[in-house]
C-alpha positions as semicolon CSV with decimal commas, in nm:
position;residue;x (nm);y (nm);z (nm)
1;M;-5,365;-2,255;-5,713
2;R;-5,652;-2,052;-5,561
3;N;-5,726;-1,895;-5,899
4;L;-5,712;-2,235;-6,068
5;L;-5,962;-2,381;-5,822
6;K;-6,195;-2,088;-5,877
7;T;-6,177;-2,148;-6,251
8;W;-6,250;-2,521;-6,216
9;F;-6,551;-2,467;-5,990
10;G;-6,690;-2,163;-6,170
11;F;-6,611;-1,903;-5,903
12;N;-6,459;-1,565;-5,978
13;D;-6,368;-1,245;-5,799
14;K;-6,672;-1,069;-5,943
15;T;-6,909;-1,323;-5,785
16;E;-6,743;-1,295;-5,445
17;H;-6,741;-0,916;-5,464
18;T;-7,111;-0,906;-5,553
19;E;-7,204;-1,122;-5,254
20;E;-6,996;-0,903;-5,024
21;D;-7,151;-0,587;-5,165
22;T;-7,502;-0,726;-5,106
23;M;-7,435;-0,748;-4,733
24;K;-7,311;-0,388;-4,734
25;K;-7,623;-0,255;-4,904
26;F;-7,914;-0,120;-4,700
27;L;-8,269;-0,010;-4,782
28;I;-8,379;0,284;-4,567
29;V;-8,749;0,354;-4,617
30;G;-8,919;0,668;-4,491
31;L;-9,297;0,631;-4,471
32;G;-9,524;0,914;-4,574
33;N;-9,777;1,041;-4,824
34;I;-9,688;1,212;-5,149
35;G;-9,816;1,558;-5,234
36;E;-9,743;1,910;-5,111
37;K;-10,033;1,912;-4,865
38;Y;-9,869;1,631;-4,668
39;T;-9,513;1,764;-4,668
40;N;-9,507;1,914;-4,317
41;T;-9,750;1,676;-4,148
42;R;-9,662;1,453;-3,854
43;H;-9,742;1,140;-4,054
44;N;-9,464;1,232;-4,299
45;I;-9,175;1,230;-4,052
46;G;-9,026;0,933;-4,239
47;F;-8,998;1,144;-4,555
48;K;-8,863;1,437;-4,354
49;I;-8,583;1,233;-4,196
50;L;-8,475;1,098;-4,536
51;D;-8,489;1,448;-4,684
52;Y;-8,261;1,568;-4,406
53;L;-8,019;1,280;-4,473
54;A;-8,010;1,363;-4,842
55;E;-7,968;1,739;-4,797
56;S;-7,699;1,708;-4,531
57;N;-7,500;1,470;-4,754
58;D;-7,553;1,667;-5,076
59;I;-7,742;1,398;-5,264
60;T;-8,073;1,426;-5,447
61;F;-8,377;1,205;-5,498
62;E;-8,480;1,073;-5,836
63;T;-8,837;0,970;-5,916
64;V;-8,837;0,604;-6,019
65;K;-9,072;0,307;-5,999
66;L;-9,292;0,319;-5,685
67;G;-9,105;0,604;-5,522
68;D;-8,826;0,860;-5,500
69;V;-8,479;0,714;-5,446
70;A;-8,140;0,855;-5,348
71;T;-7,816;0,666;-5,288
72;L;-7,591;0,752;-4,995
73;K;-7,245;0,596;-4,970
74;I;-7,068;0,608;-4,635
75;K;-6,757;0,416;-4,527
76;G;-6,802;0,127;-4,768
77;R;-7,178;0,099;-4,713
78;T;-7,448;0,184;-4,966
79;L;-7,773;0,322;-4,828
80;I;-8,063;0,331;-5,069
81;L;-8,308;0,591;-4,940
82;L;-8,665;0,526;-5,051
83;K;-8,972;0,747;-5,019
84;P;-9,259;0,534;-5,154
85;S;-9,505;0,701;-5,391
86;T;-9,775;0,444;-5,315
87;F;-9,926;0,646;-5,028
88;M;-9,900;0,524;-4,670
89;N;-10,153;0,239;-4,691
90;L;-9,960;0,061;-4,968
91;S;-9,606;0,119;-4,842
92;G;-9,526;-0,252;-4,840
93;K;-9,560;-0,279;-5,217
94;A;-9,271;-0,037;-5,277
95;I;-9,060;-0,186;-4,998
96;K;-9,092;-0,541;-5,131
97;Y;-9,016;-0,429;-5,487
98;W;-8,695;-0,244;-5,394
99;L;-8,572;-0,516;-5,158
100;E;-8,599;-0,766;-5,442
101;K;-8,470;-0,533;-5,713
102;E;-8,155;-0,444;-5,517
103;K;-8,118;-0,794;-5,366
104;I;-8,103;-0,650;-5,015
105;P;-8,136;-0,897;-4,725
106;L;-8,429;-0,837;-4,492
107;E;-8,198;-0,770;-4,196
108;N;-8,063;-0,469;-4,388
109;L;-8,406;-0,306;-4,414
110;L;-8,496;-0,010;-4,192
111;V;-8,845;0,142;-4,202
112;V;-8,876;0,494;-4,057
113;T;-9,218;0,593;-3,929
114;D;-9,417;0,811;-3,688
115;D;-9,546;0,674;-3,356
116;L;-9,835;0,815;-3,153
117;N;-9,736;0,610;-2,849
118;L;-9,403;0,784;-2,797
119;P;-9,345;1,136;-2,663
120;F;-9,263;1,396;-2,926
121;G;-8,911;1,353;-3,062
122;S;-8,844;1,027;-2,878
123;L;-8,655;0,767;-3,083
124;R;-8,703;0,390;-3,073
125;L;-8,539;0,128;-3,292
126;K;-8,682;-0,225;-3,285
127;T;-8,608;-0,544;-3,476
128;K;-8,967;-0,670;-3,478
129;G;-9,314;-0,598;-3,346
130;S;-9,678;-0,546;-3,434
131;D;-9,800;-0,272;-3,666
132;G;-9,945;-0,086;-3,365
133;G;-10,239;0,028;-3,574
134;H;-10,011;0,204;-3,824
135;N;-10,136;0,141;-4,179
136;G;-9,793;0,175;-4,336
137;L;-9,646;-0,089;-4,107
138;K;-9,956;-0,305;-4,148
139;D;-9,911;-0,319;-4,526
140;T;-9,537;-0,376;-4,490
141;Q;-9,602;-0,672;-4,260
142;D;-9,859;-0,807;-4,506
143;K;-9,635;-0,777;-4,813
144;L;-9,321;-0,912;-4,642
145;Q;-9,519;-1,181;-4,457
146;T;-9,327;-1,120;-4,137
147;V;-9,316;-0,889;-3,834
148;K;-8,939;-0,940;-3,808
149;Y;-8,801;-0,635;-3,982
150;N;-8,623;-0,331;-3,839
151;R;-8,831;-0,023;-3,775
152;F;-8,731;0,318;-3,643
153;R;-9,021;0,490;-3,469
154;F;-9,016;0,867;-3,420
155;G;-9,250;0,986;-3,146
156;I;-9,517;1,240;-3,239
157;S;-9,706;1,206;-2,904
158;A;-10,083;1,183;-2,881
159;E;-10,192;1,538;-2,801
160;F;-10,536;1,517;-2,957
161;S;-10,890;1,496;-2,827
162;Q;-11,112;1,192;-2,872
163;G;-11,201;1,123;-3,234
164;R;-10,939;1,362;-3,369
165;Q;-10,653;1,117;-3,436
166;I;-10,663;1,143;-3,815
167;D;-10,670;1,523;-3,803
168;Y;-10,374;1,514;-3,564
169;V;-10,144;1,280;-3,759
170;L;-10,228;1,457;-4,086
171;G;-10,190;1,795;-3,918
172;E;-9,881;2,012;-3,942
173;W;-9,618;2,052;-3,672
174;T;-9,664;2,332;-3,422
175;E;-9,417;2,620;-3,413
176;D;-9,255;2,478;-3,101
177;E;-9,227;2,130;-3,256
178;N;-9,070;2,276;-3,570
179;T;-8,805;2,444;-3,357
180;Q;-8,722;2,119;-3,176
181;L;-8,725;1,917;-3,499
182;K;-8,394;2,069;-3,612
183;E;-8,203;1,884;-3,341
184;R;-8,423;1,574;-3,360
185;L;-8,364;1,536;-3,734
186;K;-7,987;1,542;-3,688
187;I;-8,001;1,275;-3,419
188;S;-8,238;1,069;-3,634
189;A;-7,995;1,088;-3,926
190;D;-7,714;0,976;-3,695
191;L;-7,928;0,678;-3,589
192;V;-7,984;0,573;-3,950
193;K;-7,612;0,593;-4,030
194;S;-7,525;0,401;-3,713
195;F;-7,769;0,127;-3,815
196;A;-7,568;0,069;-4,133
197;L;-7,222;0,118;-3,983
198;A;-7,244;-0,024;-3,631
199;G;-7,539;-0,265;-3,654
200;V;-7,886;-0,273;-3,506
201;N;-7,798;-0,386;-3,152
202;T;-7,530;-0,123;-3,095
203;T;-7,759;0,142;-3,241
204;M;-8,050;0,044;-3,016
205;N;-7,827;0,069;-2,709
206;Q;-7,695;0,408;-2,813
207;F;-8,009;0,582;-2,940
208;N;-8,325;0,429;-2,791
209;G;-8,494;0,680;-2,563
210;K;-8,251;0,952;-2,666
């Protein structure tokens, strides 16, 4: 009878499965700038965290429209990892395109970025907020027309003298920071996976300030 009703009303298992799959699909965006000279800079921590996720799960990125993309499948969830190729100031363009292309709901978006206002290595997941002067978040807010999207901020501290902010964020990690990053990257990867598996609220309680 159930199958007959589905036939009458135009429903089928494929439609139901597609809708279910959409809710289990996530877009994880690491913000950064493309090019070798930016690879190890503080501003590129979003790229670095996604690279760690890919390498530790034996998946690779493919260069596609507006970015490099890799697909990570864990426990029935599909995580699309995106490193935009639009440069930081136009990050929102790539994010909007891939959200729409993959039909991913906004609540399943996570943007990974650096934050000058947090101590080095500190983690903070939020469900909304201002751009905080960050150009990547500013463009994302502009393109999505909302401040209500999940963002994972990785602290890079603010150890720079007056007028040297740009040099600092586009500068490379110190030797000491590089040593500490190994542990911080693993915890960051765990946060991203928890976001998809356990949900944003549980993940905030478990990881914020860690």
